[in-house]
N, CA, C and O of each residue as an XYZ file, in Angstrom:
852
protein
N      17.952    -48.199     -9.499
C      17.549    -48.243    -10.863
C      16.034    -47.896    -11.008
O      15.654    -47.144    -11.905
N      15.210    -48.434    -10.145
C      13.827    -48.371    -10.182
C      13.498    -46.846     -9.790
O      12.595    -46.254    -10.380
N      14.188    -46.279     -8.867
C      13.877    -44.898     -8.534
C      14.319    -43.886     -9.663
O      13.773    -42.793     -9.814
N      15.364    -44.355    -10.443
C      15.748    -43.451    -11.580
C      14.623    -43.509    -12.711
O      14.320    -42.548    -13.418
N      14.107    -44.652    -12.772
C      12.982    -44.747    -13.812
C      11.842    -44.003    -13.433
O      11.281    -43.304    -14.277
N      11.422    -44.063    -12.250
C      10.293    -43.271    -11.669
C      10.572    -41.868    -11.813
O       9.639    -41.118    -12.098
N      11.813    -41.384    -11.643
C      12.123    -39.936    -11.862
C      11.945    -39.583    -13.352
O      11.431    -38.503    -13.642
N      12.347    -40.445    -14.317
C      12.263    -40.201    -15.643
C      10.839    -40.143    -16.087
O      10.486    -39.332    -16.943
N      10.001    -40.995    -15.517
C       8.599    -41.069    -15.806
C       7.939    -39.748    -15.415
O       7.184    -39.137    -16.171
N       8.299    -39.314    -14.089
C       7.784    -38.178    -13.633
C       8.169    -36.900    -14.496
O       7.353    -35.998    -14.687
N       9.292    -36.879    -14.941
C       9.806    -35.791    -15.873
C       8.936    -35.759    -17.059
O       8.507    -34.680    -17.468
N       8.638    -36.907    -17.658
C       7.788    -36.985    -18.944
C       6.422    -36.426    -18.589
O       5.947    -35.533    -19.290
N       5.768    -36.898    -17.547
C       4.466    -36.471    -17.129
C       4.416    -34.962    -16.881
O       3.464    -34.304    -17.299
N       5.466    -34.385    -16.183
C       5.562    -33.035    -15.824
C       5.683    -32.129    -17.036
O       4.995    -31.115    -17.160
N       6.563    -32.522    -17.909
C       6.819    -31.771    -19.077
C       5.519    -31.738    -20.062
O       5.134    -30.728    -20.651
N       4.919    -33.012    -20.134
C       3.700    -33.063    -20.918
C       2.553    -32.306    -20.347
O       1.801    -31.721    -21.126
N       2.348    -32.259    -19.089
C       1.331    -31.520    -18.370
C       1.474    -30.014    -18.628
O       0.531    -29.300    -18.970
N       2.809    -29.564    -18.424
C       3.020    -28.126    -18.620
C       2.785    -27.672    -20.049
O       2.264    -26.585    -20.297
N       3.205    -28.579    -21.041
C       2.985    -28.270    -22.425
C       1.536    -28.088    -22.767
O       1.101    -27.134    -23.413
N       0.815    -29.084    -22.278
C      -0.678    -29.049    -22.624
C      -1.412    -27.856    -21.924
O      -2.264    -27.161    -22.478
N      -0.969    -27.706    -20.619
C      -1.599    -26.556    -19.876
C      -1.364    -25.265    -20.502
O      -2.315    -24.513    -20.712
N       0.036    -24.891    -20.873
C       0.253    -23.663    -21.474
C      -0.455    -23.587    -22.815
O      -1.023    -22.544    -23.139
N      -0.443    -24.593    -23.564
C      -1.063    -24.445    -24.940
C      -2.652    -24.199    -24.857
O      -3.275    -23.503    -25.659
N      -3.218    -24.892    -23.739
C      -4.640    -24.704    -23.542
C      -4.997    -23.328    -22.982
O      -6.036    -22.768    -23.331
N      -4.102    -22.757    -22.076
C      -4.274    -21.463    -21.497
C      -4.094    -20.293    -22.599
O      -4.722    -19.234    -22.583
N      -3.180    -20.648    -23.504
C      -2.897    -19.615    -24.623
C      -3.445    -20.030    -25.948
O      -2.892    -19.703    -26.998
N      -4.588    -20.785    -25.897
C      -5.182    -21.314    -27.102
C      -5.684    -20.336    -28.137
O      -5.871    -20.599    -29.325
N      -5.896    -19.080    -27.492
C      -6.410    -17.937    -28.407
C      -5.223    -17.303    -29.168
O      -5.381    -16.531    -30.114
N      -4.083    -17.668    -28.706
C      -2.808    -17.040    -29.409
C      -2.320    -17.899    -30.458
O      -2.215    -19.103    -30.222
N      -1.992    -17.411    -31.647
C      -1.677    -18.134    -32.771
C      -0.444    -19.152    -32.474
O      -0.492    -20.340    -32.792
N       0.520    -18.626    -31.911
C       1.694    -19.550    -31.725
C       1.799    -20.066    -30.313
O       2.867    -20.051    -29.701
N       0.600    -20.552    -29.775
C       0.697    -21.068    -28.487
C       1.529    -22.267    -28.251
O       2.177    -22.386    -27.211
N       1.532    -23.193    -29.221
C       2.299    -24.466    -29.133
C       3.834    -24.005    -29.006
O       4.585    -24.525    -28.181
N       4.242    -22.993    -29.882
C       5.618    -22.609    -29.828
C       6.051    -21.998    -28.483
O       7.190    -22.155    -28.044
N       5.153    -21.339    -27.884
C       5.435    -20.709    -26.525
C       5.479    -21.753    -25.518
O       6.313    -21.703    -24.614
N       4.604    -22.730    -25.618
C       4.599    -23.956    -24.670
C       5.906    -24.738    -24.847
O       6.476    -25.260    -23.889
N       6.375    -24.804    -26.151
C       7.627    -25.577    -26.381
C       8.858    -24.847    -25.677
O       9.675    -25.445    -24.976
N       8.887    -23.590    -25.928
C       9.967    -22.781    -25.150
C      10.062    -22.905    -23.733
O      11.132    -23.039    -23.139
N       8.787    -22.854    -23.120
C       8.643    -23.005    -21.618
C       9.179    -24.448    -21.234
O       9.939    -24.642    -20.286
N       8.721    -25.393    -22.038
C       9.166    -26.791    -21.716
C      10.660    -27.052    -21.827
O      11.257    -27.786    -21.040
N      11.212    -26.439    -22.804
C      12.660    -26.554    -22.978
C      13.443    -25.960    -21.842
O      14.476    -26.485    -21.425
N      12.917    -24.818    -21.332
C      13.561    -24.184    -20.128
C      13.414    -25.237    -18.935
O      14.383    -25.492    -18.218
N      12.241    -25.803    -18.759
C      11.982    -26.721    -17.654
C      12.910    -27.914    -17.820
O      13.537    -28.309    -16.837
N      13.041    -28.518    -19.005
C      13.903    -29.658    -19.303
C      15.256    -29.318    -19.007
O      15.952    -30.149    -18.422
N      15.773    -28.090    -19.366
C      17.162    -27.799    -19.026
C      17.393    -27.766    -17.480
O      18.441    -28.177    -16.981
N      16.358    -27.254    -16.750
C      16.460    -27.392    -15.336
C      16.488    -28.709    -14.774
O      17.274    -28.992    -13.870
N      15.566    -29.643    -15.320
C      15.568    -31.011    -14.896
C      16.779    -31.703    -15.319
O      17.177    -32.599    -14.574
N      17.423    -31.455    -16.358
C      18.732    -31.955    -16.720
C      19.792    -31.512    -15.760
O      20.606    -32.319    -15.311
N      19.797    -30.306    -15.455
C      20.777    -29.788    -14.481
C      20.633    -30.491    -13.096
O      21.645    -30.751    -12.445
N      19.394    -30.801    -12.640
C      19.214    -31.423    -11.422
C      19.767    -32.909    -11.412
O      20.166    -33.463    -10.388
N      19.747    -33.463    -12.610
C      20.371    -34.877    -12.644
C      21.774    -34.875    -13.298
O      22.294    -35.912    -13.710
N      22.330    -33.724    -13.369
C      23.664    -33.573    -13.872
C      23.833    -34.073    -15.336
O      24.850    -34.663    -15.698
N      22.806    -33.812    -16.141
C      22.797    -34.120    -17.554
C      22.972    -32.763    -18.302
O      22.503    -31.716    -17.856
N      23.663    -32.842    -19.449
C      23.827    -31.723    -20.278
C      23.157    -32.008    -21.542
O      22.906    -33.172    -21.852
N      22.834    -30.968    -22.336
C      22.240    -31.154    -23.610
C      23.265    -31.857    -24.552
O      22.889    -32.588    -25.468
N      24.429    -31.632    -24.317
C      25.504    -32.381    -25.176
C      25.454    -33.854    -24.921
O      25.880    -34.643    -25.763
N      24.957    -34.238    -23.809
C      24.846    -35.711    -23.451
C      23.805    -36.370    -24.300
O      23.863    -37.578    -24.527
N      22.891    -35.636    -24.757
C      21.706    -36.193    -25.619
C      21.867    -35.746    -27.062
O      20.905    -35.851    -27.822
N      22.977    -35.275    -27.466
C      23.318    -35.076    -28.918
C      23.572    -33.678    -29.379
O      23.865    -33.448    -30.552
N      23.459    -32.674    -28.414
C      23.642    -31.337    -28.898
C      25.218    -30.984    -28.936
O      25.761    -30.156    -28.204
N      25.837    -31.751    -29.906
C      27.269    -31.515    -29.944
C      27.735    -31.746    -31.288
O      26.973    -32.253    -32.111
N      29.010    -31.396    -31.613
C      29.479    -31.615    -32.978
C      29.555    -33.196    -33.195
O      29.926    -33.948    -32.293
N      29.208    -33.602    -34.350
C      29.323    -35.123    -34.636
C      30.892    -35.547    -34.558
O      31.812    -34.803    -34.898
N      31.039    -36.838    -34.065
C      32.435    -37.310    -34.028
C      32.939    -37.531    -35.455
O      34.128    -37.348    -35.715
N      32.101    -37.902    -36.344
C      32.342    -38.155    -37.735
C      31.517    -37.364    -38.645
O      30.379    -37.739    -38.927
N      32.052    -36.229    -39.149
C      31.205    -35.391    -39.999
C      30.681    -36.028    -41.205
O      29.531    -35.826    -41.594
N      31.532    -36.815    -41.816
C      31.065    -37.439    -43.124
C      29.935    -38.405    -42.882
O      28.991    -38.480    -43.668
N      30.032    -39.181    -41.744
C      28.864    -40.163    -41.469
C      27.620    -39.295    -41.113
O      26.509    -39.661    -41.496
N      27.781    -38.167    -40.398
C      26.665    -37.388    -39.983
C      26.009    -36.784    -41.235
O      24.781    -36.756    -41.319
N      26.788    -36.305    -42.198
C      26.290    -35.845    -43.400
C      25.469    -36.860    -44.188
O      24.421    -36.543    -44.752
N      25.984    -38.101    -44.209
C      25.369    -39.220    -44.827
C      24.050    -39.576    -44.258
O      23.084    -39.806    -44.986
N      23.996    -39.626    -42.924
C      22.712    -39.867    -42.280
C      21.668    -38.811    -42.490
O      20.470    -39.069    -42.616
N      22.223    -37.530    -42.523
C      21.269    -36.442    -42.734
C      20.664    -36.495    -44.151
O      19.460    -36.309    -44.328
N      21.462    -36.735    -45.087
C      21.074    -36.854    -46.559
C      20.093    -38.010    -46.665
O      19.068    -37.878    -47.335
N      20.370    -39.123    -46.036
C      19.440    -40.288    -46.135
C      18.110    -39.947    -45.475
O      17.036    -40.303    -45.960
N      18.224    -39.232    -44.332
C      17.073    -38.873    -43.575
C      16.112    -37.934    -44.425
O      14.904    -38.151    -44.517
N      16.747    -36.895    -45.023
C      16.078    -35.948    -45.859
C      15.369    -36.678    -47.032
O      14.182    -36.500    -47.307
N      16.227    -37.541    -47.719
C      15.661    -38.264    -48.925
C      14.530    -39.107    -48.530
O      13.546    -39.141    -49.270
N      14.560    -39.818    -47.403
C      13.565    -40.636    -46.920
C      12.259    -39.914    -46.604
O      11.180    -40.410    -46.929
N      12.353    -38.735    -45.968
C      11.198    -37.912    -45.651
C      10.621    -37.407    -46.987
O       9.401    -37.309    -47.123
N      11.462    -37.090    -47.956
C      10.963    -36.587    -49.194
C      10.174    -37.676    -49.995
O       9.108    -37.386    -50.538
N      10.680    -38.857    -50.057
C      10.024    -40.013    -50.737
C       8.730    -40.347    -50.023
O       7.681    -40.479    -50.655
N       8.795    -40.478    -48.775
C       7.502    -40.864    -47.967
C       6.512    -39.702    -48.178
O       5.326    -39.982    -48.354
N       6.917    -38.409    -48.173
C       5.923    -37.377    -48.218
C       5.387    -37.289    -49.581
O       4.192    -37.034    -49.738
N       6.239    -37.494    -50.670
C       5.708    -37.315    -51.965
C       4.880    -38.533    -52.538
O       3.963    -38.333    -53.334
N       5.231    -39.813    -52.108
C       4.649    -40.957    -52.510
C       3.590    -41.554    -51.701
O       2.860    -42.421    -52.183
N       3.460    -41.124    -50.449
C       2.507    -41.613    -49.529
C       1.643    -40.555    -48.821
O       0.418    -40.663    -48.763
N       2.332    -39.517    -48.279
C       1.482    -38.527    -47.524
C       0.707    -37.668    -48.573
O      -0.502    -37.454    -48.487
N       1.475    -37.215    -49.529
C       0.795    -36.222    -50.590
C      -0.398    -36.963    -51.304
O      -1.487    -36.401    -51.413
N      -0.203    -38.083    -51.731
C      -1.308    -38.884    -52.387
C      -2.540    -39.060    -51.387
O      -3.697    -38.988    -51.800
N      -2.240    -39.284    -50.106
C      -3.328    -39.562    -49.149
C      -4.099    -38.227    -48.795
O      -5.297    -38.196    -48.513
N      -3.303    -37.184    -48.842
C      -3.923    -35.929    -48.347
C      -3.570    -34.783    -49.451
O      -2.853    -33.835    -49.129
N      -4.061    -34.898    -50.661
C      -3.629    -34.013    -51.693
C      -3.979    -32.562    -51.497
O      -3.383    -31.664    -52.092
N      -4.994    -32.350    -50.616
C      -5.470    -30.948    -50.367
C      -5.049    -30.408    -49.050
O      -5.426    -29.290    -48.698
N      -4.299    -31.136    -48.316
C      -4.025    -30.561    -46.936
C      -2.583    -30.896    -46.443
O      -2.160    -30.372    -45.413
N      -1.881    -31.704    -47.118
C      -0.545    -32.040    -46.565
C       0.394    -30.881    -46.371
O       1.245    -30.867    -45.482
N       0.194    -29.842    -47.296
C       1.184    -28.735    -47.221
C       0.532    -27.523    -46.471
O       1.161    -26.466    -46.425
N      -0.568    -27.615    -45.944
C      -1.233    -26.518    -45.233
C      -0.649    -26.254    -43.966
O      -0.915    -26.943    -42.981
N       0.204    -25.203    -43.940
C       0.937    -24.907    -42.599
C       0.480    -23.585    -41.976
O       1.111    -23.085    -41.045
N      -0.649    -23.005    -42.506
C      -1.117    -21.731    -41.978
C      -2.604    -21.719    -41.808
O      -3.221    -20.654    -41.820
N      -3.239    -22.960    -41.641
C      -4.685    -23.086    -41.356
C      -5.495    -22.444    -42.490
O      -6.593    -21.938    -42.254
N      -4.977    -22.460    -43.681
C      -5.738    -21.939    -44.811
C      -5.689    -20.398    -44.952
O      -6.268    -19.864    -45.898
N      -5.039    -19.701    -44.073
C      -4.916    -18.257    -44.109
C      -3.888    -17.815    -45.101
O      -2.913    -18.527    -45.340
N      -4.084    -16.626    -45.705
C      -3.068    -16.043    -46.668
C      -1.830    -15.757    -45.815
O      -1.918    -15.356    -44.654
N      -0.596    -15.996    -46.489
C       0.635    -15.556    -45.843
C       1.214    -14.379    -46.567
O       1.447    -14.369    -47.776
N       1.437    -13.351    -45.707
C       2.175    -12.193    -46.247
C       3.651    -12.539    -46.390
O       4.120    -13.545    -45.857
N       4.374    -11.694    -47.114
C       5.831    -11.990    -47.343
C       6.518    -11.963    -45.950
O       7.305    -12.849    -45.616
N       6.203    -10.941    -45.170
C       6.819    -10.962    -43.811
C       6.406    -12.047    -42.907
O       7.230    -12.495    -42.110
N       5.223    -12.506    -42.956
C       4.730    -13.664    -42.186
C       5.453    -14.844    -42.679
O       5.860    -15.677    -41.869
N       5.656    -14.991    -44.008
C       6.402    -16.110    -44.544
C       7.834    -16.172    -43.982
O       8.302    -17.226    -43.551
N       8.522    -15.002    -43.999
C       9.845    -14.983    -43.455
C       9.872    -15.295    -42.012
O      10.779    -15.972    -41.527
N       8.884    -14.810    -41.309
C       8.759    -15.127    -39.791
C       8.714    -16.626    -39.604
O       9.501    -17.247    -38.890
N       7.639    -17.205    -40.368
C       7.483    -18.678    -40.237
C       8.708    -19.490    -40.703
O       9.017    -20.541    -40.140
N       9.373    -19.004    -41.703
C      10.451    -19.648    -42.313
C      11.652    -19.715    -41.171
O      12.146    -20.799    -40.857
N      12.010    -18.669    -40.674
C      13.200    -18.667    -39.752
C      12.813    -18.981    -38.263
O      13.475    -19.765    -37.584
N      11.752    -18.354    -37.814
C      11.416    -18.630    -36.241
C      10.597    -19.842    -36.079
O      10.760    -20.508    -35.057
N       9.719    -20.219    -36.979
C       8.948    -21.365    -36.822
C       9.516    -22.589    -37.518
O       9.768    -23.608    -36.875
N       9.725    -22.499    -38.866
C      10.335    -23.615    -39.528
C      11.623    -24.131    -39.102
O      11.807    -25.342    -38.978
N      12.573    -23.219    -38.859
C      13.880    -23.507    -38.466
C      14.056    -23.555    -36.971
O      14.624    -24.499    -36.420
N      13.547    -22.496    -36.307
C      13.804    -22.315    -34.840
C      12.873    -23.315    -34.051
O      13.349    -24.317    -33.517
N      11.583    -23.022    -33.997
C      10.748    -23.821    -33.150
C      10.557    -25.203    -33.608
O      10.470    -26.110    -32.781
N      10.486    -25.423    -34.867
C      10.262    -26.826    -35.443
C      11.560    -27.620    -35.563
O      11.717    -28.652    -34.911
N      12.370    -27.209    -36.285
C      13.673    -28.001    -36.489
C      14.479    -28.145    -35.300
O      14.996    -29.226    -35.018
N      14.622    -27.030    -34.530
C      15.585    -27.087    -33.355
C      14.715    -27.471    -32.099
O      14.948    -28.431    -31.365
N      13.679    -26.578    -31.962
C      12.858    -26.752    -30.590
C      12.227    -28.180    -30.552
O      12.407    -28.882    -29.557
N      11.524    -28.607    -31.568
C      10.873    -29.866    -31.475
C      11.926    -31.091    -31.484
O      11.646    -32.122    -30.872
N      13.038    -30.970    -32.129
C      14.097    -32.025    -32.011
C      14.633    -32.203    -30.609
O      14.809    -33.306    -30.093
N      14.887    -31.010    -30.012
C      15.304    -31.039    -28.625
C      14.206    -31.653    -27.689
O      14.498    -32.475    -26.820
N      13.002    -31.237    -27.896
C      11.944    -31.710    -27.079
C      11.595    -33.174    -27.330
O      11.446    -33.932    -26.372
N      11.468    -33.568    -28.501
C      10.854    -34.886    -28.834
C      12.079    -36.028    -28.899
O      11.956    -37.146    -28.399
N      13.172    -35.604    -29.532
C      14.192    -36.566    -29.799
C      15.079    -36.528    -28.576
O      15.271    -37.556    -27.927
N      15.681    -35.258    -28.209
C      16.669    -35.102    -27.187
C      16.111    -35.414    -25.766
O      16.801    -35.988    -24.924
N      14.877    -35.025    -25.546
C      14.344    -35.382    -24.226
C      13.358    -36.602    -24.240
O      13.639    -37.590    -23.562
N      12.288    -36.565    -24.942
C      11.232    -37.590    -24.834
C      11.770    -38.940    -25.233
O      11.574    -39.902    -24.491
N      12.458    -39.072    -26.399
C      12.849    -40.283    -26.867
C      13.901    -40.947    -25.840
O      13.859    -42.140    -25.538
N      14.770    -40.109    -25.381
C      15.860    -40.649    -24.460
C      15.230    -41.122    -23.139
O      15.624    -42.145    -22.579
N      14.209    -40.326    -22.641
C      13.561    -40.788    -21.369
C      12.807    -42.032    -21.595
O      12.871    -42.929    -20.753
N      12.079    -42.165    -22.686
C      11.283    -43.422    -22.866
C      12.211    -44.526    -23.063
O      12.009    -45.619    -22.534
N      13.271    -44.277    -23.838
C      14.348    -45.389    -24.132
C      14.980    -45.947    -22.817
O      15.257    -47.138    -22.673
N      15.189    -44.963    -21.849
C      15.745    -45.447    -20.575
C      14.787    -46.205    -19.829
O      15.137    -47.123    -19.088
N      13.463    -45.826    -20.007
C      12.400    -46.623    -19.248
C      12.171    -47.930    -19.701
O      12.116    -48.854    -18.889
N      12.005    -48.145    -21.120
C      11.691    -49.419    -21.621
C      12.807    -50.302    -21.941
O      12.599    -51.482    -22.225
N      14.101    -49.750    -21.910
C      15.212    -50.449    -22.219
C      15.815    -50.195    -23.634
O      15.082    -50.010    -24.606
N      17.174    -50.193    -23.717
C      17.944    -49.786    -24.845
C      18.323    -50.962    -25.751
O      19.189    -50.828    -26.616
N      17.675    -52.112    -25.550
C      17.781    -53.231    -26.479
C      17.019    -52.935    -27.660
O      16.324    -51.922    -27.736
N      17.130    -53.853    -28.667
C      16.457    -53.589    -29.946
C      15.046    -53.385    -29.849
O      14.506    -52.427    -30.402
N      14.338    -54.338    -29.092
C      12.831    -54.211    -28.942
C      12.458    -52.860    -28.272
O      11.558    -52.147    -28.716
N      13.198    -52.550    -27.183
C      12.900    -51.357    -26.457
C      13.187    -50.076    -27.318
O      12.466    -49.082    -27.235
N      14.196    -50.141    -28.089
C      14.548    -48.910    -28.890
C      13.398    -48.693    -30.088
O      12.955    -47.593    -30.417
N      13.051    -49.847    -30.611
C      12.002    -49.734    -31.695
C      10.674    -49.322    -31.105
O       9.931    -48.557    -31.720
N      10.362    -49.822    -29.909
C       9.068    -49.312    -29.190
C       9.260    -47.817    -28.851
O       8.325    -47.028    -28.993
N      10.408    -47.448    -28.427
C      10.674    -46.039    -28.026
C      10.409    -45.129    -29.360
O       9.675    -44.142    -29.330
N      10.997    -45.514    -30.368
C      10.846    -44.685    -31.675
C       9.311    -44.637    -32.071
O       8.834    -43.565    -32.443
N       8.575    -45.713    -32.002
C       7.172    -45.694    -32.305
C       6.373    -44.745    -31.238
O       5.498    -43.970    -31.623
N       6.699    -44.855    -30.050
C       5.966    -44.129    -28.954
C       6.147    -42.630    -29.069
O       5.212    -41.837    -28.955
N       7.484    -42.265    -29.316
C       7.730    -40.796    -29.378
C       7.135    -40.267    -30.696
O       6.630    -39.145    -30.718
N       7.179    -41.004    -31.740
C       6.489    -40.647    -33.020
C       4.995    -40.499    -32.904
O       4.404    -39.599    -33.501
N       4.369    -41.393    -32.126
C       3.009    -41.250    -31.856
C       2.624    -40.021    -31.110
O       1.650    -39.348    -31.445
N       3.397    -39.727    -30.091
C       3.120    -38.472    -29.321
C       3.307    -37.228    -30.222
O       2.545    -36.261    -30.222
N       4.442    -37.370    -31.014
C       4.654    -36.213    -31.947
C       3.538    -35.950    -32.902
O       3.179    -34.797    -33.140
N       2.941    -37.063    -33.494
C       1.884    -36.949    -34.371
C       0.674    -36.541    -33.715
O      -0.055    -35.760    -34.326
N       0.334    -36.943    -32.559
C      -0.909    -36.548    -31.859
C      -0.923    -35.072    -31.584
O      -1.989    -34.456    -31.572
N       0.239    -34.485    -31.361
C       0.257    -33.144    -31.041
C       0.135    -32.159    -32.202
O       0.161    -30.941    -32.026
N       0.009    -32.710    -33.337
C      -0.226    -31.882    -34.591
C      -1.709    -31.923    -34.907
O      -2.400    -32.903    -34.628
N      -2.141    -30.922    -35.449
C      -3.610    -30.723    -35.796
C      -4.051    -31.381    -37.043
O      -3.283    -31.423    -38.004
N      -5.285    -31.919    -37.098
C      -5.772    -32.514    -38.338
C      -5.258    -33.892    -38.523
O      -4.180    -34.259    -38.055
N      -6.084    -34.679    -39.244
C      -5.660    -36.058    -39.487
C      -4.470    -36.146    -40.282
O      -3.584    -36.946    -39.977
N      -4.364    -35.280    -41.420
C      -3.175    -35.344    -42.214
C      -1.914    -34.773    -41.442
O      -0.795    -35.232    -41.670
N      -2.110    -33.829    -40.584
C      -0.999    -33.432    -39.768
C      -0.517    -34.398    -38.864
O       0.699    -34.482    -38.691
N      -1.400    -35.240    -38.180
C      -1.112    -36.266    -37.309
C      -0.283    -37.406    -38.071
O       0.801    -37.844    -37.684
N      -0.940    -37.793    -39.165
C      -0.277    -38.869    -39.961
C       1.096    -38.512    -40.395
O       2.048    -39.244    -40.125
N       1.231    -37.345    -41.096
C       2.496    -36.946    -41.725
C       3.494    -36.714    -40.564
O       4.643    -37.131    -40.709
N       3.145    -36.086    -39.435
C       4.020    -35.846    -38.351
C       4.496    -37.235    -37.753
O       5.663    -37.485    -37.452
N       3.489    -38.048    -37.634
C       3.821    -39.340    -36.986
C       4.900    -40.195    -37.743
O       5.825    -40.752    -37.152
N       4.707    -40.252    -39.081
C       5.575    -40.827    -39.985
C       6.959    -40.181    -39.989
O       8.000    -40.832    -39.904
N       6.896    -38.925    -40.087
C       8.188    -38.191    -40.036
C       8.877    -38.357    -38.696
O      10.106    -38.413    -38.647
N       8.166    -38.432    -37.663
C       8.721    -38.673    -36.293
C       9.451    -40.132    -36.284
O      10.480    -40.304    -35.631
N       8.900    -41.080    -36.988
C       9.505    -42.321    -37.022
C      10.940    -42.278    -37.735
O      11.954    -42.829    -37.307
N      10.834    -41.552    -38.849
C      12.046    -41.347    -39.634
C      13.155    -40.581    -38.883
O      14.323    -40.971    -38.881
N      12.749    -39.521    -38.276
C      13.700    -38.679    -37.510
C      14.215    -39.445    -36.286
O      15.404    -39.426    -35.969
N      13.215    -40.163    -35.567
C      13.734    -40.959    -34.382
C      14.720    -41.988    -34.848
O      15.766    -42.157    -34.221
N      14.434    -42.678    -35.919
C      15.358    -43.684    -36.469
C      16.731    -43.156    -36.742
O      17.749    -43.721    -36.342
N      16.717    -41.947    -37.507
C      17.955    -41.234    -37.879
C      18.721    -40.830    -36.637
O      19.943    -40.978    -36.604
N      18.067    -40.339    -35.640
C      18.724    -39.907    -34.510
C      19.404    -41.069    -33.775
O      20.527    -40.909    -33.296
N      18.741    -42.250    -33.674
C      19.391    -43.369    -33.064
C      20.576    -43.843    -33.953
O      21.672    -44.019    -33.420
N      20.407    -44.055    -35.261
C      21.415    -44.531    -36.091
C      22.672    -43.617    -36.183
O      23.797    -44.082    -36.368
N      22.426    -42.359    -36.050
C      23.565    -41.447    -36.156
C      24.349    -41.329    -34.911
O      25.278    -40.525    -34.833
N      23.992    -42.141    -33.888
C      24.674    -42.121    -32.575
C      24.086    -41.078    -31.627
O      24.721    -40.589    -30.693
N      22.795    -40.768    -31.945
C      21.996    -39.826    -31.047
C      22.592    -38.376    -31.197
O      22.842    -37.663    -30.226
N      22.793    -38.011    -32.501
C      23.275    -36.567    -32.715
C      22.091    -35.671    -33.186
O      21.473    -35.903    -34.226
N      21.823    -34.653    -32.366
C      20.676    -33.790    -32.614
C      20.936    -32.948    -33.841
O      19.958    -32.563    -34.482
N      22.240    -32.598    -34.260
C      22.481    -31.707    -35.433
C      21.969    -32.517    -36.628
O      21.422    -31.867    -37.520
N      22.062    -33.762    -36.763
C      21.547    -34.550    -37.911
C      20.110    -34.289    -38.114
O      19.676    -33.934    -39.209
N      19.312    -34.470    -37.002
C      17.872    -34.290    -37.146
C      17.508    -32.820    -37.161
O      16.432    -32.501    -37.666
N      18.272    -31.938    -36.675
C      17.986    -30.453    -36.835
C      17.886    -30.205    -38.378
O      16.898    -29.724    -38.932
N      18.984    -30.578    -38.967
C      19.145    -30.226    -40.432
C      18.045    -30.990    -41.267
O      17.416    -30.376    -42.130
N      17.832    -32.195    -41.041
C      16.825    -33.086    -41.754
C      15.436    -32.529    -41.552
O      14.610    -32.481    -42.463
N      15.197    -32.079    -40.234
C      13.819    -31.558    -39.923
C      13.538    -30.171    -40.643
O      12.393    -29.837    -40.947
N      14.532    -29.468    -40.868
C      14.390    -28.106    -41.402
C      13.850    -28.267    -42.843
O      12.948    -27.499    -43.178
N      14.301    -29.181    -43.731
C      13.921    -29.221    -45.084
C      12.441    -29.336    -45.315
O      11.910    -28.494    -46.038
N      11.698    -30.325    -44.758
C      10.291    -30.369    -45.069
C       9.561    -29.184    -44.561
O       8.680    -28.721    -45.285
N       9.801    -28.634    -43.429
C       9.136    -27.555    -42.846
C       9.374    -26.304    -43.746
O       8.411    -25.608    -44.070
N      10.561    -26.024    -44.129
C      10.986    -24.854    -44.960
C      10.323    -24.957    -46.304
O       9.802    -23.966    -46.816
N      10.329    -26.144    -46.893
C       9.779    -26.304    -48.182
C       8.181    -26.117    -48.108
O       7.591    -25.532    -49.016
N       7.548    -26.606    -47.059
C       6.208    -26.545    -46.872
C       5.768    -25.009    -46.711
O       4.723    -24.596    -47.214
N       6.582    -24.246    -46.022
C       6.225    -22.845    -45.795
C       6.411    -22.098    -47.168
O       5.571    -21.268    -47.517
N       7.460    -22.374    -47.916
C       7.702    -21.692    -49.224
C       6.628    -22.027    -50.136
O       6.048    -21.176    -50.810
N       6.340    -23.367    -50.161
C       5.298    -23.932    -51.125
C       3.895    -23.306    -50.848
O       3.148    -23.005    -51.779
N       3.550    -23.113    -49.500
C       2.353    -22.528    -49.059
C       2.240    -21.107    -49.475
O       1.150    -20.648    -49.818
N       3.315    -20.400    -49.459
C       3.404    -18.995    -49.796
C       3.226    -18.859    -51.340
O       2.459    -18.010    -51.793
N       3.935    -19.695    -52.144
C       3.968    -19.609    -53.491
C       2.563    -19.993    -54.192
O       2.177    -19.473    -55.239
N       1.889    -20.926    -53.504
C       0.613    -21.459    -54.059
C      -0.603    -20.580    -53.742
O      -1.729    -20.960    -54.065
N      -0.406    -19.453    -53.138
C      -1.556    -18.535    -52.773
C      -2.106    -17.936    -54.042
O      -3.054    -17.152    -53.995
């Protein structure tokens, strides 16, 4: 058991190191974080294969109960919407929706960000990385009892927040990370639930940023 936990910790350190290194090396490239994310997902898939774990084992599978999954998804989306509108937006009225560093978005750039960044890299990639991998590894390290799981949700949300730029980005991502992490656990660790829930705020932010130019 101790050796297994050491392996899980090494996996976290390795993936985090690769992510930060790639993002630093490619810092001059606009989508360096997304490139680092893809590289890390390939690495995680390899690490999973070595310990005979599949992505379906961490929730990349059809829900056992579609009705319950839809319910958790809707509650997650509603919670994110309420928190964003009544807490994040009032705290950061001039920056909470800024997803392009203040630059003008062309229509083609908006479509690219909508499908490949908002839906692909963010909704799918980040959920596989932070909920599918990081949350489960931390949870296995600290224990899957109530205290351990709550601590796990907070830790993965903290990391999720820190990796976003700007104070408003860190706060909003951290809070959303808590909501997504909680929804992932409550839904029976189903990634499809958080994929869909994560899509909504990112897609709305991209469209809002484009329309407000």
